[in-house]
N, C-alpha and C positions, 0 to 999 in steps of 0.2 A: 504493500500500500504506500509506503514511503517513497519507493522508486517511482510509482505512478504519480504521486503528488509532485515530486521533483520535476518530472517530465512536463506535467501540466503547468507548473510555474514557469518553466523555461519557455514553453509555448506562449504563455501569457505576456512575455516581454514584447511581443508584436502588438499588443493592445495598449501598451503604456504610451504616455505622451512622447511623440517623435517616432513611434513605431509605425509599421506599414498598415496596421489595422486599427489605429487609435480611434477612428470614427465609430468603431463597433465595440468600444470598451464596455458599454453597458451590457451587451450580450455576454461577453466573457465574464464579467462580474456576476451576472445572474447565475451562470452555470457553476462558477467557482463557489458562490455562496451555497447553492443547492447541494453540491457534491462534497465540499471539504470544510465548510465553516460551521462551528469553530473546529480547528484542527487539533488543538491541545487543551488540556485542562490543568488546573493548579491543585496543589495539595490544599487541604481544608484549613488554611490559615490565611488571614488577611482578606482584603477585599479583592478577590480574584474570581475567575470563572471556575466554578467547582463541578459543573456538569455540562452536558451538551444541549441543555434546554434553551431554545430561542424561538422566535416567531415561526421560523421555517419548520422546526420539528413539531411545534404546536399545530401548525396547519396539517402536517403529515398525519398526526394522530386523528384529526378530524376526518381526513380522507379515509384512513383505515376504518374509522367508525362507520363511514358511509358504505363501505364495501358490502356488508350483508344485504342492505337495502338494494344496492345496485345489482348484485347477483340474483337476488330473488326477483327484482323487477325484470331482468332479462328473461328469466324463466317464465314469469307471468305473461309477458308480452307474447311469447311463443305459445303458451298454454291457451290464452284467450283467442289467439289466431286459429289454432287447431279446432277449438270448439266452434268458432264463428264460421269456419269453412267446412264443417261437417267431418273433419278427420278424427275427432276425438269426442267420445261421449263422457261427460263428467262422471268420475268414479271408476273409469275403465283405463286408467293410466298404466302403461307398461314401460319397461326400461328403454325400449327403442323410441317410444313416443316422448319419454322424458328428455332424452338427448336431442330428439328432433325439436322439441319445444325450446330447449335452452339454446340450441344452435341457431334457430330462427331468431330468437330474441337477441342473441349476441350480435348478429349481423344487422338487426334492425336498430339497436341502440348505439352501437359503435359509431356510426356517422354523426350522431348528436354530440358525442364527446369530441370527435375530430373538429367539427365546426365550432363548438364552444371554445376549445383551447386555441385553435388556430386564429380565430377572430379576436378573442379577448386578450390572449397573450401577445398577439401581433400588435395590437394597439398599445398595450402597456410597454412593450419593448421600444416601439417608436417614440412614445412620449418620454420614456426614460432617457433615450439617446438624445432627443432634442433638448431636454432640460438638464442633461449631463448629471443625471441622478442614477442611483442604483434601482434595479428592478425589484419591487417588493414581492413578497410571497403570497399576498392576499388572494390573487386570482387562482392559486392552486386549489383552494376550496370552492371558490365561486364557480370555476369552470367545471368542477365535479358535481356541484349542486344543480346547475341549470338543466342538464338532461333529465334529472330525476324528478323535476317538478313540472314537466310539460307533457301533454298527451303524445302518444306514440305516432299519431298521424299528422303532427305539426310539420309543415314543409320546412326543409332545412334552411332555405333562404330566409324564411321568417325568423328562425332561431338566430341566424347570422345577423340580421338587421336589429333584432331586439337586443342581442348581446352587445353589439357595437354601441347602440343607444345607451344602454345601461352603464357600460364601462366609461363612456365619455361624459354623459350628463349626470350620472348618479355617483361618479367616483372621481374622475380626473379633474373635473371643474372645481371640485371641493379641495383638491390638493393631493389626491391619491389615497393609497391604503392608510387607514387610521383616521382619516378626516371625513369620510363619507357619512352622511346623515342617515341614509336609508340602506337597507340590505341590498346589495347589487343584484344578487340572484332573484330576489323578489321583484325588483324593478323590471328585470327582464321579463318575468312572467306577467307583471302588470301591464307592461307595454304590449305584449302579445294579446292579453285579455281584452284590452280596450281598443287596440288597433285592428285586430283580426278576431272578433268575438266568435264568428262561426267556426273557426278552427280550434277554439278552446273549450267549447261547451257543446252538448248535444249527444245524440246516440252514436255518431259516426267517428268521433275523434279519439276515443280512448282504446279502441281495438283495431289492430292492423288486419284488415280483411284482404288487402292486396298483398303483393310480394315485396321483397326487399333484396336488392342486388340480384334480381332474376329468380329468386326462390319463390315458387308457387305463384308466380305473377299472373297466371291465368285463372286462378280460383276466385270465387265470389262467395259472399255470405249466404248461409242457408236461409230459407224462407222464415219470416217471423223473427229474425234475429234482432236484438236490441243491445247496444253496448253502453247504455246510460249508466251512470254511477248511481249509488243509493241516494245520495243527497239530491242529485238531479231528478230522480224519480219522485222523491218527497215533495219537491218544489212544483212539479207539473202534473202529478197524478192525484186523482181523487182518493181520499183515504180509504174509502170502502173497497176500492179495487186494487189497493197497493199491496204488492208482494215483495218484501225485501229479504235479504239474507239474514241468518242468525248471527249472534255475537261472535261465535268461534270461526265462522266462515269469514267474517270481516277481519277478525284478528289474524287469521292465517293468510289473508291477502289474495286469495284466488278469485278476484273480482276485477271488473274494469276500473280503471283509474289512471292517474298520472304514473309515470314509470316507476318511481321509487317510493310512492306514498302509501301503498296499499297494505303492506305486511307489518302488522304490529310487533310481532316477536323479533323480526329483523331490525326494526327501528330501536327496540328496547335493548338489543345486543349492542348496538352502537352507543346508546345512552349509557350502558354499563361501562364501556371503555372510557367515555368522556368524563363520567363521574369518578371513576377509579383514578384516572390520571389528573383530575382537578382542572381539566380544560374548560368544562362547561359548568354553569351554576345550577345546582340542584334546587335552589330557591326559585329560580325562574321556571324550571320545568314543573315543579310541584304546585306552584301558585297558579300556573296556567291550567293545568289538568284539574286541580281541585276547584278552582273558580268556575271553569267550564261545566264540570259535573254539577256543582251547586246551582248555577244559573239555569242549566237545562232541567234540573229537578223542579225548580220554582216554576218554570214555564209548563212543565208537566201538570203542576197542581193548579195554577191560576192563569195560565197563558191563553191565547186565542185558540179557537177551535179550528186548527188546521193540522195537516199531517206532520209538519216539522215540529210544532209545539208539543204534539202528543208523542213524538218519537222518544222512546225511553232514554233517560239521561246517560246511562252507561253505553248505549249504542252510539251516541254522539262522539264518545272518546275514541272509537275505532273506525269512525266514518270520515271520509275525506282526508284532508291533510293535517288534522289537528295534532296527532302524535308527532308526525314528521316535523311540523312547524315548531312545536314546543321543544323538541330535542335539538334540532339542527339549525333552525332559522332564527327563532327568537333569542337564542343564547349567544348570538354573534356578539363578542365583547366590544366591538366598535360601535354598534348601533343600539345596544341594549343599555339599560340603566347600569351605573357602575357602583353606586353606594349600596351597602348591604341591605338596608331597609328599602331603598329604592327598587331593588330587584324584586322584592315581594310585591310592591305596588305596581310595578311594570307588568309582572305576570298576571296580577289581578285584572288590570285593564284589558290585556289581550284575551284572557279567558272569558271575561264578561262580554267583550265586543264580538268575539267569534260566534257565540250562541245568539246574541242579539241580532246580528246580521243574518244568520241562518233562519231565524224564526220570523223576523219582521220584514225581510227584504228577499222575496223569492227570486229576484233577478240575479242575486249573488248567492247561490245555494251553498257554496263552499264556505266562504267567510273568513278563513284563516289568513289568506293573503292580505286582505284589507285590514284585518285586526292587527297583524304584526306591523304593517306599514304605519298604522295609526299609533301603535305602541312606540315605534321608532321616532315618530314625530314628537311625542310627549315625553320621551325618556330624559332629554336634557332638563325639561321643566321639573320632572319628578326629582331628579338629582339635586337641582337647585333648591327645591322646597325642603328636601331632607337635610341638606347642609345648612340652610337658613334656620330650620327648626333646631338643629343641634347647636348652632351658634347662640341662638336666643336662650336655649336651655342653660348653656354654660354661663352666659351673662347674668341670668337670674340667680344661678347658684353662687357666682362670685359676689353679686350685690348683696346676697343674704349673709355673707360671711362677716 
């Protein structure tokens, strides 16, 4: 490893000032940071680096936490495709069909990752080079999140446009990583939702009925097939005729939905890693889930007479993107509240808003995206109020002495 590092550093002299490739110094620095920094650690004495923990490795932990949801999402894309095209009867899965489902999903999802990283990282590299700054690691997670929160039938050019818009107008104009007000991946989805609504909602967007890269390109959906999500059905179907999946079916994730948001146990595996490593705040996760459950229960008791209000409170927790948003999106340390008390309040706001939107606004049956964006908007105010209250409390305590 040391020999490889020495060769890398020797090659890096071409990117230093006066070198043949000095105009591409940001590119070299980005790869150097990703591969080798920090290179050494100090003994546990003095103000030195004692371990390899930095923002880059924090981001990698988040990516690793997202892997279970990604892998299951790939399988579910293929699984829903086989059902929709009549190649699989639910409950009749074989090993051959399992691999066929995963292979189809892999080929269908992989282009989303290519587009997300090529467009997003391309913009970040260019901006860093123009500003003569280092390339931050923030998009490592953002680029991984974007494919997981969009429907599988979203055209790739739309994903490219939305990613470019989010990186430029939700991140770079604010100063780059660490300065953005809103979660960049969520802004990507919000842009798609409002700019191309027919490609983000409905019966046809969450299940790939056509082919991918030439695979099963000639097959079509069976008669009577519907790929609507549970929340979509709740918002548009009369309660007396509504038929939805049970709790464990929703928790296991074998349902139509955005690529990485359907499987509860895969998301909780990621949450376990984030909480064990201390990367994400358990206060935000618990306050969102607890407040959402309580708000949904209150609507069950005294809410309006519609299908969403009467939907059992515990079913809300495994429907749509609530779990995924609570674990991976709302806990973004840049856009979330930063004070310890503020994290509780921030989670309460999001948990309340997501159920409120679901119940009272059928035009937005999911609700989690808008709830987190609203939470991002009020997070600085929450932190200011918490800090101000703490200052006032200490001033009163000092005056009483």
